[in-house]
C-alpha positions as CSV (number, residue, x, y, z in Angstrom):
1,X,0.0,0.0,0.0
2,X,1.3,3.4,-0.9
3,X,1.7,5.7,2.1
4,X,3.3,9.0,3.0
5,X,4.2,9.7,6.6
6,X,5.1,13.2,7.9
7,X,7.3,13.7,10.9
8,X,9.2,16.6,12.6
9,X,6.3,18.8,13.6
10,X,6.1,20.4,17.1
11,X,6.1,23.5,19.1
12,X,8.6,26.2,18.4
13,X,9.1,29.8,19.4
14,X,8.9,32.6,16.8
15,X,12.1,32.8,14.9
16,X,12.9,29.2,15.4
17,X,13.3,26.4,12.9
18,X,11.8,23.0,12.2
19,X,12.4,20.4,9.6
20,X,9.5,18.3,8.4
21,X,10.1,14.9,6.7
22,X,7.8,13.1,4.4
23,X,8.7,9.4,4.1
24,X,7.2,7.2,1.4
25,X,6.4,3.5,1.9
26,X,5.2,1.1,-0.7
27,X,6.7,3.1,-3.6
28,X,9.8,5.1,-4.6
29,X,9.6,8.8,-5.2
30,X,11.6,8.9,-8.4
31,X,8.5,9.4,-10.6
32,X,6.5,11.6,-8.3
33,X,6.1,15.3,-7.8
34,X,5.9,16.1,-4.0
35,X,4.0,19.0,-2.5
36,X,3.7,20.4,1.0
37,X,0.4,21.9,2.0
38,X,-0.9,23.4,5.2
39,X,-4.2,24.1,6.8
40,X,-4.8,26.4,9.8
41,X,-8.0,26.3,11.8
42,X,-10.8,27.9,10.0
43,X,-8.8,28.4,6.8
44,X,-8.6,26.6,3.5
45,X,-5.7,24.3,2.7
46,X,-2.9,26.2,0.9
47,X,0.1,25.1,-1.1
48,X,3.3,25.9,0.6
49,X,6.0,24.3,-1.6
50,X,6.5,21.6,-4.1
51,X,9.4,19.9,-5.9
52,X,9.4,18.1,-9.2
53,X,10.2,14.5,-9.6
54,X,13.7,15.3,-10.9
55,X,14.3,17.8,-8.1
56,X,15.1,20.4,-10.8
57,X,12.1,22.6,-10.2
58,X,10.6,24.0,-7.0
59,X,7.8,26.3,-6.0
60,X,7.3,28.4,-2.9
61,X,4.3,30.4,-1.8
62,X,5.1,34.1,-1.3
63,X,4.4,33.8,2.4
64,X,7.3,31.3,2.9
65,X,9.7,32.3,0.2
66,X,13.2,32.9,1.6
67,X,12.4,31.1,4.8
68,X,11.4,27.5,3.7
69,X,13.5,25.1,1.6
70,X,12.2,21.9,0.0
71,X,14.6,19.1,-0.9
72,X,14.3,15.4,-1.7
73,X,16.5,12.4,-1.2
74,X,15.1,9.7,-3.6
75,X,17.6,7.2,-2.2
76,X,16.0,7.6,1.2
77,X,12.5,8.0,-0.3
78,X,12.1,11.1,1.8
79,X,11.3,14.8,1.1
80,X,12.2,17.5,3.5
81,X,10.8,20.9,4.3
82,X,13.3,23.0,6.2
83,X,11.4,25.9,7.9
84,X,13.4,28.8,9.3
85,X,12.4,32.1,10.8
86,X,9.0,30.7,11.8
87,X,6.2,33.0,12.5
88,X,3.0,32.5,14.4
89,X,1.0,32.6,11.2
90,X,2.9,29.5,10.1
91,X,1.0,27.5,12.7
92,X,-1.0,24.8,10.9
93,X,-1.2,21.1,10.1
94,X,1.3,20.4,7.4
95,X,0.6,17.7,4.8
96,X,2.8,16.2,2.1
97,X,1.3,14.8,-1.0
98,X,2.5,12.9,-4.1
99,X,1.6,13.3,-7.7
100,X,2.6,10.5,-10.1
101,X,4.3,12.6,-12.9
102,X,7.6,13.0,-14.7
103,X,8.0,16.5,-15.9
104,X,9.8,19.8,-15.5
105,X,7.5,21.4,-13.0
106,X,5.2,20.6,-10.0
107,X,1.7,21.8,-9.3
108,X,1.1,24.2,-6.5
109,X,-2.5,23.3,-6.1
110,X,-3.9,20.3,-4.2
111,X,-6.1,18.7,-6.9
112,X,-3.4,17.0,-9.0
113,X,-2.0,15.2,-5.9
114,X,-3.1,11.6,-5.4
115,X,-1.5,10.4,-2.2
116,X,-1.6,12.3,1.0
117,X,0.0,11.9,4.4
118,X,-1.9,12.2,7.7
119,X,-0.4,15.6,8.6
120,X,2.0,17.0,11.2
121,X,1.1,19.8,13.6
122,X,3.4,22.8,13.6
123,X,2.7,25.4,16.3
124,X,4.7,28.6,16.5
125,X,4.1,30.4,19.8
126,X,6.0,32.0,22.6
């Protein structure tokens, strides 16, 4: 069975850092675009970042550009989201998702993604 599992969430003070991991089981990531999404209470799910199957193309939402970095290690079948300079407005449940696709770009919206993880809570608070 194809599964994605997020880890690395937690409570951090404003200005701090966290690294989220998205580990795949049941499949390799070589032919999948991977996206990170987040959903805060009372808000719609939003695209945070994505990385193409080759790793050659990435996307960042304006709200996280310059602070978050996405990377992938296909050998370890894991995608990472390094989050620095965290703000209270980054508080949300973060989800990773996989889209079976081989191409030069990744989608920033949720609909193309087929497989989803269960989510990891990130809370930024003093």
